[in-house]
N, C-alpha and C positions, 0 to 999 in steps of 0.2 A: 840615151836617157829615156826612160819609160815614163810616159805621162798617164796618170790614171784618168779614166773618164769621169767627168763631173756627175755627181748624183742628181737625179731628177726627182724632186719631191712634188707630190701632187698639191694642188692649191688647197687652201683651207676650205674654200667653198665646196670643192669636189669631195673632200673628206667628210664634211658635215652632211652633204647630200647623201653620200654613200652610207654614212652611219645612221641617218634617219630612216633610210630604206631598210637597213638591217634590223633596226628596232621594230619597224612595222611588220617585217617578215617574221621576226621572232614572236611578236604578239599573235600573229596569225597562226603560227604553229601551236602556241599555247592554247589559243581558242579552239583549234581543231582537235585538241586532245580529248574533247568531250563532244557528244552529239549535240545537234541543234536544240533538241528538246531539253537536254540537261542544262545547256547554257541559258536557255530561256527561263527554266525553273530557278536556276541560281540567281539570275538577274532580278526575277520577280521577287524572290525571297529577300534579296538585299534591299530592294525598294521598299518592301513591307517593313523591314527592320528600320530603315532610315526614317520612314514616315512615322513609325511608332515612337522612335527616339525624339523626333521633332515635336510630336504631340506632348511629350512629357518633359521636353527641354533637357534631354540627355544627349551626350556625345555618342555618335555612332561609329566614328573612326578617328582615333582608336577608341574602342568601347571597353568599359570596365566589365569585369566578370559579373559583378552585381547587376549591371544593366542587362546582360544576356540572360541571367537567371530570371529576372522580372519579366522579360519578353517571352521566354518559353513558358513561364508559368501562365501568362495571359493567353498564349496559344492553347495550352492544355485546358484552361478554364473555358475557352471558346469551343472545345470539343474536337480539336484537330487530332488526327491520328498520330501515333508516336513516330511512324516512319516520316511523316511530313515535318514534325517538330525537329527530328534529328537532321533532316535535310536542311532546314533553316539554319541550324547551328553550323553545319558544314559550309553553307553559303557564306555565313559571317566569317568563318575561319579562312576560307579561300580568299575573300576580299582583303582581309587583314594581311595575309601572306603576300598577295600580289602588290600591296602597297607598302610592304616591308615593315609591317607592324607585328609585334607578338600576338599570337592568336589567343583571345580570351577563352576559346573553347577548350584549351588545354588546362585551364585552371581546375584544380581539384574540386572546387565547390560547384562549378558548372557541370562537371562529370557526375558529381553526386546528385545534383538536381535532376539531370537527365535520367539517372538510374531510378530515382524516386518517382518521376513521372511515368516511366515505363512500367514500374510495379503497380502504380495507381491505376493507369489505363488498363493494364492487364486484368485487374480485379473488377473493372466496370463491365460486367458481362451483359448487362441489359442495354441494348441499343437505345439511343434517344429517339423518341417518336416525334414525327412532325405534328404540330398542333393544327390539324385540318379544321375546316369550318365547323363541323359538328362538335369537335372538342372545344373549340373557342366558345361556342354557345353554352356548352355544359359548364365551362369554367366561369364565364361571366354570370350565368344564372346562380351559381353557388356563392358568389361574392356578396358579403353583407354591405350594401351601399348606404346603410343608415349611418355608417361610421366614415370618418374622413379617410382613414386608411383604405377602406373598401372603394371609395370613389377614385382614389389615386390608382389603386391596383387595376380597376376596370379600365381606366383611361390608358394606363401603360400597356395592358394586354391588347386592347383594340387598336391603339395607335401603332404599337410595335408590329402587330400583324399586318395592318393596312399599309404601312410604309416598308415592310420587309426589311426592317432595320436590324443591324447587329446590336448586341447588348450595349457596347460602348457608344454607339451612335445614338441610341435611344436616350441614355442618361445625359448626353451632352446637349440635348435640345434646350433652347431657351425661348422665352416669349418672343424674341425677335425673329425666331426661325419659323413662325407661323404667320402666313399671309392669307387674309380672307379674300375669297372670290365668290362670284355669284353662284357657281355650281359646287363649291366646296372650299377646301383650303389647299394651299401649296406649302409643303414642309421642306425647309432647307436642311439637308443632312450633311454633316461634316464627316465624310467617309473616313473611318479609322484606318483601313488598310492602305488606301491609295492616296490619302491626304487631299482628296478632291471634294468639291462642293457639288452636291446633287440636289436637284429640285424634284420632289415627288408630289404628284397630285392625289388628293383624297376626295372622292366624290361623296357629297352628302346623301344619305339614304334615310328613308322613312322607316326606321327600325329601332328597336331597343339596343341594337348592337352597332349603332352609328358611332364611329370613333370621334367624330366632330362633336356630337352631343355629349359623349362621355368626357371629352377633354374640357368642354365648356362647363360642365357640372363640377368637375374637379377644380378648375380655375376659380369659379365663382365661390365655391365652398371654402377654398383655401385662402382666397384673398390675394393670390400671387398676381402681381402687376408687372414685375420685371425679374430678370435673372432665370435660373434653372427652372424648368417646368416640373421636374419630378424630384422630390426631396423626401428626406426621412420624416416620418410622423411618429411621435412617441405615444405611449398609452393614454396620455392626457390630451392628445390632439394638438400638441405643440409641433410646429413645422420648422425644420431646420432651414438655414439660409443657403446651404451648399447643396450641390447636386449629389445624387446617389452614386455609388460605385457600380460598375458593370455586374458584379456578383449578385447584387440585390435583384436584378431582373430575373435571374434563375430562381431565386427564393420566392418571388412573386408568382411566377408560373407554377412552381411546384406546390405552393400553398393553395392556389386556386384549383389545381388538378386534384389535390387530396380532398378538398372540400366538395368537389364534384364526384367523388367516389372513384377516381382514377388512380393509377399507381404513380405517385410523384417521382419515383426513381426513373420512370420512362421519359420524363420531360426535362427540358433545360431551357435556358434563355434563348438558345438558337432555334428552339421548336417553333417560335413565332415566325421567324424568317423562312424556315423550311416549310412551315405549314401553309402559308399563303401561296407559295409556288406549287406545292403539291396539289392544293385545292384548285389552282388555276388550270392544272392539267385535267382535273375531273370536270371542270366547267367548260372545257373546250377552248380556252384562251391559247393563243399561239406563243411560241418561244420568245418572240420579240416583245410581246406584252410583259412577259415575266422578267426579261432582261431590263426593260425600261424601269420596272419598279425596284428590282434588286440592285441595279447599277452594275451588273456583270458586263464585262467587255466581250467575253466569249460565251457560247451557248452551252458548254459542257455541263456545268453544275445545274443550270436551270432545266436542261433537258432531262437530267437524271431524276430530279424531283418531279417533273411533270410526268415522266414515264411511270414513276411509282404511283402517281395519282390516277393514271389511266390503265393500271395493271389488269383490271377486269373488263375493260372496254374492248370490243371486237376480239374476244378471247376464244381461241379455237376449242378450248375444253367445253364450251357451251354446247358442242355437237352432241354430247351425251344426253342432252335433253330431247334429242330427236328420236331416241330409242323407244 
């Protein structure tokens, strides 16, 4: 009589441990399908989308197609390159697929929005100029500060420049975000991209271009005591109760540029942020000083703007003057 050997079954604990290890290894293989730089970019893009959704109280996972369309529209309005916008959509799609959700990026309306953004950006042949210090002075000088709207625009331009704020950060400022100090003010910035709270110091200067003086003149004239700092002003001088939209910042900068005799198409809301960093390079400030004011965690973007500001410094083409 033949007896079969009893089957030996691994313990449940052993199976679970082995399965967890296999899951970790599988995730590692998936992660290594892309380079470290690509993974970091995708992770950064996803955090940006999550923070944006949180700011507007929208679901990021799973996200609706309409949410993605609004997000990429905001990126386009902020002057992002189309390749960067397309990468953000890819990052959103990848995260949804990994979490086994349908990708909103495949929605026909998202695809149409991307196509429209690509066409629009393709037609924008004029690069946006950094509003360097000289341009800021020209813009401010051209503003009619006898009107309430002019006082607001002057304060917005000078404070936006001094704080190196993004458009969305500038319009989200409230009276509670301004802290008075002996040497100036500390402005609390609610960072749009990273969802961080940043504190930026603004030094009081004895100049017609002092952002603190401009802000005080606007607050006094407007009678604002609480709530949003920057609001709509109609032709009759009536001030709205709600904050401006980020798009208004670009309109303010363009209007001031045109009044100063500059080409308004060359400037945008982001010109204030890029302008102070570019000027900081011209004035010899180091990269760390630029990063402190912009809130950048890595030096790449600040370095790029500062190098643009220093393009004529220590320039070897000056040797032609020796002839």
